[in-house]
Every structure is written in C-alpha cells, then in structure tokens.
ROTOR-36789 format. One line per 3 residues: number of its first residue (from 1); their letters; for each residue x, y, z of C-alpha. Coordinates in steps of 0.5 Angstrom, whole numbers. Layout:
NUM = A = X Y Z; ...
REM end
This chain:
1 = XXX = -101 475 276; -103 468 273; -99 465 268
4 = XXX = -100 468 261; -98 462 257; -104 460 252
7 = XXX = -105 453 252; -107 449 245; -114 450 247
10 = XXX = -114 457 248; -110 458 241; -116 454 238
13 = XXX = -121 458 241; -117 464 238; -117 461 231
16 = XXX = -124 460 231; -125 467 233; -121 469 227
19 = XXX = -125 465 222; -131 468 225; -129 475 224
22 = XXX = -127 473 216; -134 470 216; -137 477 218
25 = XXX = -133 480 212; -136 475 208; -143 476 210
28 = XXX = -142 483 209; -140 482 202; -146 478 201
31 = XXX = -150 484 203; -146 488 198; -148 484 192
34 = XXX = -156 484 195; -156 492 195; -152 493 189
37 = XXX = -157 489 185; -163 493 186; -165 498 181
40 = XXX = -162 505 181; -168 509 179; -168 515 174
43 = XXX = -162 518 170; -164 524 174; -164 521 181
46 = XXX = -157 517 179; -154 524 177; -156 527 184
49 = XXX = -153 520 187; -147 521 183; -146 528 186
52 = XXX = -146 526 193; -142 520 192; -136 524 189
55 = XXX = -137 530 194; -137 524 200; -131 521 197
58 = XXX = -127 527 196; -128 529 203; -126 523 206
61 = XXX = -119 522 201; -117 529 203; -119 528 211
64 = XXX = -115 521 210; -109 525 207; -109 530 213
67 = XXX = -109 524 218; -104 520 215; -99 525 217
70 = XXX = -101 525 224; -101 518 225; -94 518 222
73 = XXX = -92 522 228; -96 518 233; -93 512 231
76 = XXX = -86 515 232; -88 517 239; -90 510 241
79 = XXX = -84 507 239; -80 512 244; -85 510 250
82 = XXX = -83 505 254; -87 499 255; -88 495 262
85 = XXX = -86 488 259; -84 485 253; -78 489 250
88 = XXX = -77 492 243; -81 487 240; -87 489 244
91 = XXX = -86 496 243; -85 495 235; -92 491 235
94 = XXX = -95 496 239; -93 502 234; -95 497 228
97 = XXX = -102 495 231; -103 503 232; -103 503 225
100 = XXX = -107 497 224; -112 500 228; -112 507 225
103 = XXX = -113 503 218; -118 499 220; -122 505 223
106 = XXX = -121 509 216; -123 502 212; -130 502 216
109 = XXX = -132 509 215; -130 509 208; -133 502 206
112 = XXX = -139 504 210; -140 511 207; -138 508 200
115 = XXX = -144 503 200; -149 508 204; -148 513 198
118 = XXX = -150 508 193; -155 505 197; -159 511 198
121 = XXX = -161 512 191; -163 505 191; -168 506 197
124 = XXX = -171 512 193; -172 508 187; -175 502 191
127 = XXX = -180 507 195; -183 509 188; -183 502 185
130 = XXX = -185 498 191; -187 502 197; -184 501 205
133 = XXX = -182 494 205; -177 494 199; -174 501 201
136 = XXX = -174 499 208; -170 492 207; -165 496 202
139 = XXX = -164 501 207; -163 496 213; -158 492 209
142 = XXX = -154 498 207; -153 499 214; -152 491 215
145 = XXX = -145 492 211; -143 497 215; -144 493 222
148 = XXX = -141 487 219; -135 490 217; -134 494 224
151 = XXX = -135 487 228; -131 483 223; -125 488 223
154 = XXX = -125 489 230; -125 482 232; -120 480 227
157 = XXX = -115 485 229; -116 483 237; -115 475 235
160 = XXX = -109 477 230; -105 480 236; -107 475 241
163 = XXX = -104 469 236; -98 473 234; -96 476 241
166 = XXX = -99 471 246; -98 474 253; -96 481 251
169 = XXX = -102 482 246; -105 486 251; -100 491 251
172 = XXX = -99 491 243; -107 492 243; -106 498 247
175 = XXX = -104 501 240; -109 498 236; -115 501 241
178 = XXX = -111 508 240; -111 508 233; -118 506 232
181 = XXX = -120 511 238; -116 517 235; -118 516 228
184 = XXX = -125 516 230; -125 522 234; -122 526 228
187 = XXX = -127 523 224; -133 524 229; -130 532 229
190 = XXX = -129 533 222; -135 529 219; -139 533 225
193 = XXX = -137 540 223; -138 538 215; -145 535 216
196 = XXX = -148 540 221; -145 547 217; -148 544 211
199 = XXX = -155 543 215; -155 549 219; -154 553 213
202 = XXX = -159 550 208; -164 550 214; -163 558 216
205 = XXX = -163 560 208; -167 555 205; -173 554 210
208 = XXX = -173 560 214; -171 566 209; -173 563 202
211 = XXX = -178 559 204; -177 553 200; -177 545 202
214 = XXX = -171 542 206; -168 539 200; -170 543 194
217 = XXX = -165 543 188; -165 551 188; -161 551 195
220 = XXX = -154 551 194; -152 547 200; -157 541 199
223 = XXX = -151 537 196; -147 539 201; -152 537 207
226 = XXX = -153 530 203; -146 529 203; -145 531 210
229 = XXX = -150 526 212; -145 520 210; -139 523 212
232 = XXX = -142 525 219; -147 519 221; -144 513 216
235 = XXX = -137 514 216; -136 518 223; -141 513 227
238 = XXX = -138 507 224; -131 509 226; -134 511 233
241 = XXX = -137 504 234; -131 500 231; -126 504 236
244 = XXX = -131 502 242; -131 495 240; -124 495 239
247 = XXX = -122 499 246; -127 495 250; -124 488 247
250 = XXX = -117 491 249; -119 493 256; -122 486 257
253 = XXX = -116 483 255; -111 487 259; -116 486 265
256 = XXX = -117 479 264; -110 477 264; -109 480 270
259 = XXX = -114 477 274; -115 470 270; -109 469 266
262 = XXX = -110 466 259; -117 464 259; -119 471 262
265 = XXX = -116 474 255; -119 469 251; -126 469 254
268 = XXX = -127 476 251; -126 474 244; -131 468 245
271 = XXX = -136 473 247; -134 478 241; -135 472 236
274 = XXX = -142 470 239; -143 477 238; -142 477 230
277 = XXX = -146 471 230; -152 474 234; -151 480 229
280 = XXX = -152 476 223; -158 473 226; -161 480 228
283 = XXX = -160 483 221; -164 478 218; -169 478 223
286 = XXX = -170 485 221; -174 484 215; -181 487 215
289 = XXX = -187 483 216; -194 484 215; -196 484 222
292 = XXX = -191 489 224; -195 495 227; -190 500 225
295 = XXX = -183 501 222; -179 501 228; -182 494 230
298 = XXX = -177 490 225; -171 494 228; -173 493 235
301 = XXX = -174 485 233; -167 485 230; -164 488 236
304 = XXX = -168 484 241; -167 477 237; -159 479 237
307 = XXX = -159 480 244; -163 474 246; -158 470 241
310 = XXX = -152 473 245; -155 471 252; -156 464 250
313 = XXX = -149 463 247; -145 467 252; -149 462 258
316 = XXX = -146 456 254; -139 459 253; -139 462 260
319 = XXX = -140 455 263; -135 451 258; -129 456 257
322 = XXX = -128 459 264; -126 456 270; -131 453 276
325 = XXX = -127 456 281; -122 462 282; -115 461 284
328 = XXX = -114 465 290; -118 471 288; -124 474 292
331 = XXX = -130 475 288; -137 474 290; -139 468 285
334 = XXX = -135 463 281; -131 466 274; -137 462 270
337 = XXX = -142 466 273; -138 472 273; -137 472 266
340 = XXX = -145 470 264; -148 476 269; -143 481 267
343 = XXX = -145 480 259; -152 480 262; -151 487 265
346 = XXX = -148 489 258; -154 487 254; -159 489 259
349 = XXX = -156 496 259; -156 496 252; -164 495 252
352 = XXX = -165 500 257; -161 505 254; -165 504 247
355 = XXX = -172 505 251; -170 511 255; -167 514 249
358 = XXX = -173 512 245; -178 515 250; -174 522 250
361 = XXX = -173 523 242; -179 519 239; -184 523 236
364 = XXX = -190 519 239; -187 520 246; -189 526 251
367 = XXX = -182 529 251; -182 531 244; -189 533 243
370 = XXX = -188 538 249; -182 541 245; -187 541 239
373 = XXX = -192 544 243; -187 550 246; -186 552 238
376 = XXX = -193 556 239; -190 561 243; -183 562 239
379 = XXX = -176 559 238; -174 561 245; -179 556 249
382 = XXX = -177 551 244; -170 552 246; -171 552 253
385 = XXX = -176 546 253; -170 542 249; -165 544 254
388 = XXX = -169 542 260; -171 535 256; -163 534 255
391 = XXX = -161 535 262; -166 531 265; -165 525 260
394 = XXX = -158 525 262; -159 524 269; -163 518 268
397 = XXX = -158 515 263; -152 516 268; -156 513 273
400 = XXX = -157 507 268; -150 506 267; -148 507 274
403 = XXX = -152 502 276; -149 497 271; -142 499 273
406 = XXX = -144 498 280; -148 491 279; -141 489 276
409 = XXX = -137 491 282; -142 487 286; -141 481 282
412 = XXX = -134 482 281; -131 483 287; -123 484 286
415 = XXX = -124 483 279; -130 488 279; -126 492 273
418 = XXX = -126 486 269; -133 485 270; -134 492 267
421 = XXX = -130 490 261; -134 484 260; -141 488 261
424 = XXX = -138 493 255; -137 486 251; -144 484 252
427 = XXX = -147 491 250; -143 490 244; -145 483 242
430 = XXX = -151 487 238; -146 492 235; -147 489 228
433 = XXX = -155 491 229; -153 498 232; -149 500 227
436 = XXX = -154 498 222; -159 502 225; -155 508 225
439 = XXX = -153 507 218; -161 506 216; -162 514 218
442 = XXX = -157 517 213; -159 513 208; -166 514 209
445 = XXX = -165 521 209; -161 521 203; -166 517 199
448 = XXX = -171 523 201; -167 528 199; -165 525 192
451 = XXX = -173 524 191; -174 531 193; -169 534 188
454 = XXX = -170 530 182; -178 531 183; -178 524 180
457 = XXX = -182 520 185; -190 521 186; -193 523 193
460 = XXX = -194 516 195; -187 514 194; -185 521 198
463 = XXX = -189 519 204; -186 512 204; -179 516 205
466 = XXX = -182 521 210; -184 515 214; -177 512 214
469 = XXX = -173 518 215; -177 519 221; -175 512 223
472 = XXX = -168 514 222; -168 520 226; -170 515 232
475 = XXX = -165 510 230; -160 515 230; -161 518 237
478 = XXX = -162 511 240; -155 509 237; -152 515 240
481 = XXX = -155 513 247; -152 506 246; -145 509 244
484 = XXX = -145 513 250; -146 507 254; -141 503 251
487 = XXX = -136 509 251; -137 510 259; -136 502 260
490 = XXX = -130 502 256; -127 508 259; -128 505 266
493 = XXX = -125 499 264; -119 503 261; -118 506 268
496 = XXX = -118 500 271; -112 498 266; -109 504 267
499 = XXX = -109 502 275; -106 496 273; -101 499 269
502 = XXX = -99 504 274; -98 498 279; -93 494 275
505 = XXX = -89 501 273; -89 502 281; -86 495 282
508 = XXX = -81 496 277; -79 502 280; -79 499 287
511 = XXX = -85 503 290; -92 502 292; -98 506 290
514 = XXX = -100 507 297; -105 513 298; -103 516 291
517 = XXX = -110 516 289; -114 518 295; -120 523 294
520 = XXX = -118 527 299; -111 529 296; -112 537 294
523 = XXX = -108 535 287; -112 529 286; -118 534 286
526 = XXX = -115 539 281; -114 533 277; -121 531 277
529 = XXX = -123 539 276; -119 539 270; -121 533 267
532 = XXX = -129 535 267; -126 542 264; -123 539 258
535 = XXX = -130 536 256; -133 543 257; -127 546 253
538 = XXX = -128 540 247; -135 541 247; -135 548 246
541 = XXX = -129 548 241; -133 543 237; -140 547 237
544 = XXX = -136 554 235; -133 550 229; -139 549 227
547 = XXX = -142 556 228; -136 559 224; -137 554 218
550 = XXX = -144 554 218; -143 562 218; -139 561 211
553 = XXX = -145 557 208; -150 561 210; -146 567 207
556 = XXX = -145 563 200; -152 561 199; -155 568 200
559 = XXX = -150 570 195; -152 565 190; -159 567 191
562 = XXX = -157 575 191; -153 574 185; -156 569 181
565 = XXX = -164 571 181; -165 565 176; -164 560 181
568 = XXX = -171 561 184; -175 560 178; -170 554 176
571 = XXX = -167 558 170; -160 558 173; -157 552 177
574 = XXX = -154 553 184; -146 552 185; -146 546 189
577 = XXX = -139 545 189; -138 551 192; -141 549 199
580 = XXX = -138 543 199; -131 546 198; -133 551 204
583 = XXX = -135 545 209; -129 541 207; -124 546 208
586 = XXX = -127 548 214; -128 542 217; -121 539 216
589 = XXX = -118 546 218; -122 545 225; -119 538 226
592 = XXX = -113 540 230; -115 544 236; -120 539 239
595 = XXX = -115 533 237; -109 536 240; -113 538 246
598 = XXX = -115 530 247; -108 528 246; -104 533 250
601 = XXX = -108 535 256; -107 528 259; -100 529 258
604 = XXX = -100 536 261; -103 533 267; -99 527 268
607 = XXX = -92 529 267; -94 536 271; -98 534 277
610 = XXX = -97 526 277; -100 519 276; -105 520 282
613 = XXX = -108 527 279; -108 524 272; -112 518 275
616 = XXX = -117 523 278; -117 527 271; -120 521 268
619 = XXX = -125 520 273; -127 527 272; -127 526 264
622 = XXX = -131 520 265; -137 523 269; -137 529 266
625 = XXX = -137 526 259; -143 522 260; -147 527 262
628 = XXX = -145 532 257; -146 527 251; -153 525 253
631 = XXX = -155 532 254; -152 534 248; -155 528 244
634 = XXX = -162 528 247; -163 535 246; -161 535 239
637 = XXX = -165 529 237; -171 532 241; -171 538 237
640 = XXX = -170 535 230; -176 530 231; -180 536 234
643 = XXX = -179 539 227; -181 533 223; -187 533 227
646 = XXX = -189 540 225; -187 539 218; -192 533 218
649 = XXX = -198 538 220; -198 539 227; -199 546 230
652 = XXX = -200 549 223; -195 545 219; -190 547 214
655 = XXX = -189 555 213; -192 557 220; -189 561 226
658 = XXX = -189 554 229; -185 551 224; -180 557 224
661 = XXX = -179 556 231; -177 549 231; -172 550 225
664 = XXX = -169 554 229; -169 549 235; -166 544 230
667 = XXX = -160 548 228; -158 549 235; -159 542 236
670 = XXX = -155 540 230; -148 541 233; -151 538 239
673 = XXX = -153 531 237; -148 530 231; -142 534 233
676 = XXX = -140 535 240; -144 530 243; -142 524 239
679 = XXX = -135 526 239; -134 526 247; -135 518 246
682 = XXX = -128 517 243; -125 523 247; -126 520 253
685 = XXX = -123 513 251; -117 517 247; -115 520 254
688 = XXX = -116 514 258; -111 510 252; -106 516 252
691 = XXX = -106 516 260; -105 508 259; -99 509 254
694 = XXX = -95 514 258; -96 511 265; -90 508 265
697 = XXX = -86 514 263; -90 518 268; -88 513 274
700 = XXX = -81 513 271; -80 520 271; -83 521 278
703 = XXX = -80 516 282; -74 511 283; -67 512 280
706 = XXX = -69 515 273; -73 521 276; -72 527 273
709 = XXX = -77 533 275; -74 538 270; -75 533 264
712 = XXX = -82 532 267; -84 539 268; -81 541 261
715 = XXX = -86 536 258; -92 538 261; -90 545 260
718 = XXX = -89 544 253; -96 540 252; -100 546 255
721 = XXX = -97 551 251; -99 547 245; -106 547 247
724 = XXX = -106 554 249; -103 556 242; -108 552 238
727 = XXX = -114 554 242; -112 562 241; -111 560 234
730 = XXX = -118 557 233; -121 563 237; -118 568 233
733 = XXX = -122 565 227; -127 569 224; -134 567 227
736 = XXX = -138 573 223; -142 571 217; -138 572 211
739 = XXX = -132 575 214; -125 574 215; -122 577 221
742 = XXX = -115 580 220; -111 578 226; -106 583 225
745 = XXX = -110 590 224; -116 588 228; -120 589 222
748 = XXX = -126 586 219; -127 585 212; -133 583 209
751 = XXX = -137 582 202; -144 583 205; -150 581 201
REM end
C-alpha cells in the first residue's frame, strides 16, 4: 500500500471540504427562512397541517427511541470486533463514528420531514393565491433544505474523520457508513410500512368501497396517509440517500488509500465538495420560467445544470489534485484521466437512469398509457401489465448499471474498484438536487390533501396542486431509480473494500487468498444462492408487513363508517388518531425481523461457510437486489401514474370500472415502490458493511494460530437461530383483516364489521 501520511496540502483540501460542508448547512438555513416566510393559508388548512405535523413527529420520536436501543447494542459489538490496523484508538473511533453516522442519518430524516410538514400547507396556500410558479418554488425549496442537509452532513462527517484519524480514517469511516446505512434501512422499512398501510387502507375503503375522493375528510385514514408521505418519502428517502452518500465516500476512501495513498483519500472528498457547489447551483436553476414547456422542465434543468457544473469542476480538480503518473500500478490511463472519466461515468449514469425511469413511469409515455388502457379489462390485466413493465425495465436498468461498472473496469485496470467508487461519487455530485426532487413529491401530495380536506381552495388552485402532484409522482420514481443505481455502485465498491480487508487479514495470519473466491467452488455457489434468497425473503417480509398493517387500517375505517353513520353526512368527525396509532404501532413492531435478517445473515454465512462464500453471498445479493429493486419500484410507479391518468379523465375517469381497476393496481404497487423496493438499497449496503466489519474476525477464526472452528460455528448457528425465530414470530402474526391469531390455541377472534 502507498504511504498514507497526509501532507499539508492534503489537509488543506480536507479542511476546505469541511468548510464547504458547513456552507451547505448555511444554504439550507437560508432556504428554511425562505420557505417559512410564505403564507400558511386559512385556519382550517393550518389545523390539518398541524395534525400531520404532530402525527409525523410523534412517529419519528417513537421510532428513534426504539432504534436508540439497537444502536447501543451495535456500538458495544463494534468495540469487540477487531480491526486490521490501528489498535484500540481506531476501534473506539469506529464505534463512535457509528453513532455519529446514525445520528446524522436521523437528523437528516427528522429535519427534512419537519420542514416538509410545514412547507406543505404553504404550497397549498401559494397554489390558491398565486398559481403554479410560487407553489412550485416553495415545494422545491422545501426539498432543497433536505438535499443540502444530506450532502452537508455527509461531507462533514467524512472530512472530520479524515482530519482526526488521518491514515486510519477509512477504518473509522466504516463505522460512520454502517451507522448511516443501518438507521436508513430501519427508517425505510418502518416509514414504508406506515405510509403504505395508511395509503392502501384509505384507497380500498375510501375510494373503492365508500366511493369518496382520496383525501376526503370523512376517511379516517386520511391524516395517517398524509403523515405516511412524510415519514416514508421525506424522512426515509433522505436517510437513504444520506447513507448512500456516506457509504460511497467510505468505499472511495478505503480503496483510494489502497491504490493511491493519501491523494486517493482526499480526491473523493474534493468531488463531494464540488457536488455541494453544483447542488446549490442546480437548486437555484430549478426556478420555473415563462418559457418552460411543462412543470418537469425546471426540475430537469436543475438536474442537468448541476451535472454540467460538477463535470467542469471535477475536470479541473482531476488534473490538479491527482498525480500525472501511477507509481507501479497497472492502469489503462493516468490517474488524472481515471479520476475524470470515472466521475463522468457516474454523472452519465445518473442522467441515463433519470431518462429510463421517466420513460417507464411518466403518464405521457407509452408504458404507463398501456397500463392505463389495460384497466378497461379489469384489475387482473392492470396487475399483469404493471408486473411485465417492471420486469422489462429492470433489465434495461441493470444493463445501464452494468455498463457503467464495466466502463470503470476498462479505464481503471488494477484500480478498477476505485474507479467504480469514484463513479458512485460522480453520480452523487447531484445528490442535493436528487433529494430535492424526491421531497418535492410528498410535499406536493400533502398540499393537495390539505386543500381537499379543508375545502378552502377553488377549482383553479386545486388543478395547480393536481399538476404538481403528478410531477411529484414522476420525480419520486426517478429518484428511486437513481438511488438504486447509487446503491449498486456503492455496494460494488464496498465489495472491493471487503476484498482489500480480506487480503490484509490473511497477510496478518500468514496466509494468502489463493483460490478462495473462485466461482467453481460449490460452497461459493451456495453463498451466492443464499445472498439472492435473502433479497427475496427481505422483500417478502416487508410486503407482508404492509399487508398485515393495511388489513388493520381497513378494518378500523370500516368500523368507523359502520358505527358512526354521521361521518358520511359530515355530522360526525372520524377518529384520525386511531389509524395513526395503528400504523405507528404496526410499523415499529415489524422493524425487527427485516433488520435482524440484514445484519445476521452475513454473520451466519461468513462464520458458517467462510470468507469465500461470504464474498459470493455479497455478489448474489447485489445482483438480485439490483433487479428486484428496479422491478418493484417501476411497477409501483407505473400503477400509481396509471391511476392518476384515469383520475384525470382517461377511460371513463373517476368512479368508472377502469378507475376501480387502477386503484387495485396502485394498492398492490404501493408496498412495491415505497416499502420493499427502496428498502433493498440500504439492505445491500448494510450487508456489505457487515461483511467488511466482520472480515478480520472471520479470517482470524478460520485460519492461522487463533483458528477456532467450534466458536466460529457457534456464532453462525446462533445467528441462524435468531433469524429463524424472528421470521417465525413475524409469520405467526395475523394477516386477517380485523383479526388477531391466538398462537397457542390456534383460533381466530374477530370483530367483524
């Protein structure tokens, strides 16, 4: 490995990156003031917005209390796990930065969600008073707060670790990335269960059974549905992209140190700092103008301006920061060209994924129109067409991502995995704009809900919000696609870090890697199959959790309609808090099983089968996770926008048989696109980080003087038993609407409507 001592110039660059991260937080504060200065609308609108704020805040506080216990346990385990180099101080730093990463991930989610629940009512008021442009501006700037906090805290944590720990910073940052990834996965799963349980319940009982609009105040699930948009899409996606940002930087720093020494660690931070500048420019460039053809135009402009600024600045940085020649390293191009081309690959991939996802999910494109047309023959054909669309789109997305990885391999040579990590950094140079795009969706959706529930906005203002909500559906689908691509690049780079960690641990044990990672080894094939299977099991658990929670919501809303007939004529008020409490309770209860599976499955494979099968396990999980995540996300996005298309008047419009068919398709797609699909992103990174963290211990117990087969197998068996017990407990919960299964007696008790 090259000398890892940071020079004065290197430290100066890191310090500049740290200052830029603080500037990003300052820009976020400026955006907060701009959003909060806007009018909040009528008293009725403010009352509804306050209920959403209270519900979302209460959910996150309960979730964070639950996760704090889990974080404390992991902190203790990290203190026990050995490190390849650095001793006790590095081990303490890694554990401490695990807490920092988890805290930052929680802060990104909480702050972003808090402002989103205050921006929504202002967007509704702006739509009523000023039309599209002021409403759009407020919604996008609300998202901009979340975006700038994401990139600001991610860059701050990585820069601080490098300044404090210097050559051992990559090991310390393993903890930082793991903290962010673990919390993001829990927030993605929990928030996804909450939002989709409420959404499915509101749609099935409200739209299909009662025949009332989506955000009708007579529907007891309406407030929970709007709360869910914030805890799922705002808090969940922000935490997801924060951990992608952090994990990509972690992998880049680890591999950069391996291949290029100190400059290899510093350059990814320079790229990330450039991304902050580009994101500021992109957010400001997203201001709508009179010449824009539609309301996606300013968003596309902001994204591509951000990408262009990133590319120009990265070109300058590559040819000034990186060396002109590599020291004995076999790469196809000079380090300067490698740095620039790798980042270029990431930026081009982001643009390509944006266009591909837009094609398969926008209402104006043929795939969604075909799904909408299939509603004329009933819900079965809607579901079939959406599934086929998702399966097909997953192939194209995987090919794009595979092409990007292979392109990095071609230019990187011996440093190919570092090139992949830099491609991930390049993709995330637009992260501030990407998060802004995503948060724009739920803010617009909430604004429409507030407008409909209050009844204080005229038809023209309501149409403004409908238009922005349709744009928001597309931006959410696009950002999910980009998040998946980011996850794959980050996981691939982490896999390279795992390989580097293995080599170091084997060197310490006086053993070589040899053919331990060969594909023809049967135990490695088993590892790959298990890795693929875990993705399927994780997805199934997430969707099953939504089904159970949604069943309870459906039952509760039906009960309120049955026992309080005055709800339908507005003489009685629904009990919104009951549904919020059901969603909160169920989503937090369902967190444990997917979380234990993600953390303990790599432990079981690594200690049970060995470090070679664990590597194959990661490959299987990355490959399957890529396809599964895109399939679930795009199918769900297409079903959602097909429903919107029918609601806008196509194929008979609202209340028609086609409308009912698309609602059913949308309810199937809800847990696809907002629970299981997005949760796969942090899943594959959590599993790679777990493998990276346990690699020295797996090697230590497998080979060398400290080998201990009994202890190694005991750990594997223990992890497997915990997973099995968690799955059994999860499956024994009732999935019957309104029922609770008595596990001992085997009976079912219900309060049937």
